[in-house]
VMD Tcl script that draws the C-alpha trace (Angstrom):
set ca {
  {109.26 114.86 127.38}
  {111.92 111.77 126.06}
  {111.20 110.52 122.80}
  {110.19 106.80 123.27}
  {112.62 105.31 120.32}
  {116.17 106.55 119.13}
  {115.00 107.69 116.13}
  {114.13 111.31 117.65}
  {117.09 111.42 119.86}
  {119.77 112.02 117.05}
  {118.02 114.03 114.47}
  {120.93 113.83 111.95}
  {120.78 109.72 111.83}
  {117.57 108.54 110.26}
  {117.62 105.02 109.48}
  {118.16 103.72 105.91}
  {119.16 106.95 104.99}
  {123.19 107.10 104.36}
  {125.82 108.89 106.30}
  {128.37 109.58 103.77}
  {127.73 112.15 101.22}
  {125.66 111.35 98.11}
  {127.09 110.83 94.67}
  {126.30 113.41 92.06}
  {123.14 113.54 90.65}
  {124.31 112.95 87.27}
  {125.63 109.59 88.21}
  {122.87 108.22 89.76}
  {120.40 109.28 87.16}
  {122.77 107.96 84.38}
  {123.25 104.46 86.49}
  {119.20 103.89 85.87}
  {118.36 101.20 83.06}
  {114.64 101.75 83.79}
  {113.36 104.47 85.25}
  {114.12 107.70 87.68}
  {110.63 109.44 89.11}
  {110.64 112.60 90.75}
  {108.16 114.24 93.29}
  {107.68 117.55 94.31}
  {105.58 118.71 97.19}
  {107.15 122.69 97.44}
  {105.24 125.80 96.26}
  {108.62 127.88 96.27}
  {112.34 126.84 95.82}
  {115.74 128.74 95.21}
  {114.25 132.28 95.55}
  {117.39 134.03 94.45}
  {117.44 131.40 91.56}
  {118.83 134.37 88.60}
  {116.81 132.67 86.34}
  {113.69 132.38 88.27}
  {114.58 136.19 89.57}
  {114.81 136.74 85.74}
  {111.54 135.64 84.69}
  {109.64 137.18 87.24}
  {111.43 140.84 86.00}
  {109.62 140.14 83.00}
  {113.15 138.99 81.01}
  {111.63 137.10 78.64}
  {115.13 136.98 76.63}
  {117.32 135.75 79.66}
  {114.19 133.03 80.44}
  {114.44 131.61 76.90}
  {118.42 131.54 76.90}
  {118.69 129.68 80.41}
  {116.26 127.42 78.62}
  {119.06 125.33 76.23}
  {120.93 123.81 80.05}
  {122.29 121.00 81.00}
  {119.63 119.59 82.71}
  {117.76 119.29 79.53}
  {120.69 117.37 77.67}
  {121.19 115.33 80.54}
  {117.56 114.38 80.25}
  {117.76 113.64 76.23}
  {120.79 111.29 77.43}
  {119.18 109.36 80.06}
  {115.67 108.79 78.01}
  {117.62 108.21 75.02}
  {118.83 105.07 77.15}
  {114.95 104.06 77.16}
  {114.68 105.58 80.79}
  {111.87 106.69 81.67}
  {111.68 109.64 83.77}
  {108.65 111.03 85.40}
  {108.36 113.95 87.27}
  {104.87 114.55 89.81}
  {104.38 118.25 91.13}
  {102.06 118.81 94.23}
  {100.35 122.24 93.90}
  {98.59 124.70 95.84}
  {95.75 126.50 93.76}
  {96.03 129.49 93.09}
  {99.30 128.72 92.39}
  {102.92 130.52 93.61}
  {105.15 132.36 91.32}
  {107.44 130.09 91.44}
  {104.95 127.11 90.36}
  {104.06 129.82 86.97}
  {107.72 129.77 86.20}
  {108.01 125.88 86.59}
  {105.07 125.53 84.23}
  {106.33 127.86 82.25}
  {109.97 125.84 82.15}
  {107.61 121.97 81.38}
  {107.53 122.51 78.12}
  {111.46 122.54 77.00}
  {111.39 119.55 80.43}
  {108.68 117.53 78.08}
  {110.51 118.12 74.87}
  {113.67 116.52 76.02}
  {112.20 113.61 77.14}
  {110.55 113.93 80.89}
  {107.00 113.00 81.40}
  {105.44 115.38 83.70}
  {102.40 115.69 86.06}
  {100.59 117.84 88.37}
  {98.36 117.67 91.27}
  {96.31 119.96 92.86}
  {97.04 119.80 96.77}
  {93.23 119.55 97.85}
  {93.06 116.35 95.19}
  {96.34 114.90 97.00}
  {94.07 114.69 100.54}
  {94.02 110.67 101.30}
  {97.32 110.11 100.39}
  {100.22 109.56 102.80}
  {103.44 111.22 101.19}
  {106.95 111.62 102.85}
  {107.44 114.64 104.26}
  {110.34 115.82 101.46}
  {110.75 115.75 97.56}
  {112.68 113.14 96.44}
  {113.81 110.82 93.58}
  {113.47 107.28 93.05}
  {115.86 105.40 91.04}
  {114.63 101.91 89.17}
  {112.58 101.52 92.01}
  {115.28 100.24 94.27}
  {117.30 103.59 95.75}
  {115.57 107.02 96.73}
  {116.95 110.21 97.17}
  {115.74 113.46 99.39}
  {115.69 116.25 98.85}
  {116.11 119.12 101.90}
  {115.05 122.71 101.26}
  {114.65 125.55 104.21}
  {111.22 127.08 104.62}
  {111.66 129.68 101.80}
  {112.72 127.26 99.84}
  {116.57 127.26 99.88}
  {118.14 124.13 99.06}
  {119.99 122.79 102.20}
  {120.75 118.86 101.15}
  {120.47 115.77 99.76}
  {119.72 111.93 101.30}
  {120.32 108.49 99.40}
  {118.75 105.43 100.90}
  {119.06 102.15 99.44}
  {117.20 100.69 102.13}
  {114.21 98.54 99.55}
  {111.82 99.63 102.23}
  {111.89 103.26 101.99}
  {112.44 102.82 97.96}
  {109.18 100.69 97.59}
  {107.25 103.08 99.99}
  {108.58 106.25 98.01}
  {107.75 104.78 94.79}
  {103.69 103.47 96.69}
  {103.28 107.20 97.21}
  {104.94 108.56 94.02}
  {102.25 106.25 91.81}
  {99.67 107.30 93.86}
  {99.79 110.60 92.83}
  {100.27 109.84 89.34}
  {97.55 108.23 88.71}
  {95.65 111.43 90.48}
  {97.50 113.72 88.40}
  {96.90 115.99 85.23}
  {99.28 115.55 82.77}
  {101.50 118.52 81.73}
  {100.02 119.24 78.27}
  {95.87 119.44 80.00}
  {96.87 121.24 83.55}
  {95.73 124.79 83.25}
  {97.35 127.38 85.88}
  {94.68 128.57 88.59}
}
mol new
graphics top color blue
foreach p $ca { graphics top sphere $p radius 0.5 }
foreach p [lrange $ca 0 end-1] q [lrange $ca 1 end] { graphics top cylinder $p $q radius 0.2 }
display resetview
């Protein structure tokens, strides 16, 4: 059966998404003047990440050493410029090992200036969410993050389409409204 729209005919060309490679992420974040929001909806990411593997193996020394990472410097820099950085995570319960790992790192992110909330997946029922994780920069641009089924990072795609950015911002705010602040969320 033929697709009923041209969108389904060329899976690599999605309307509203840039075809050229995205600028470096730090450049996108540093360009923000008011806000950057990030919605994460997977239960596992980068399963071969050495930091995650050290945490899984119980290597607390390596885990603690890696908490002082360039990401935190970038967040401190951006939030120091009065840009609000928020992250919401939609998680299945009981949580996966990777979500336990992310929860263990979240205090350092919060200390650097990120505001983080957690939404148990069953509480997301009724919300219409994009199929991929994403960032929205200043409510104007959306960057989608693509991962394989097991969580290997594949690619990103940036959209300057105001309607796509608006839809993502609305979806993020819907999650944020229901989500539990990091300091109050108890892993299950």
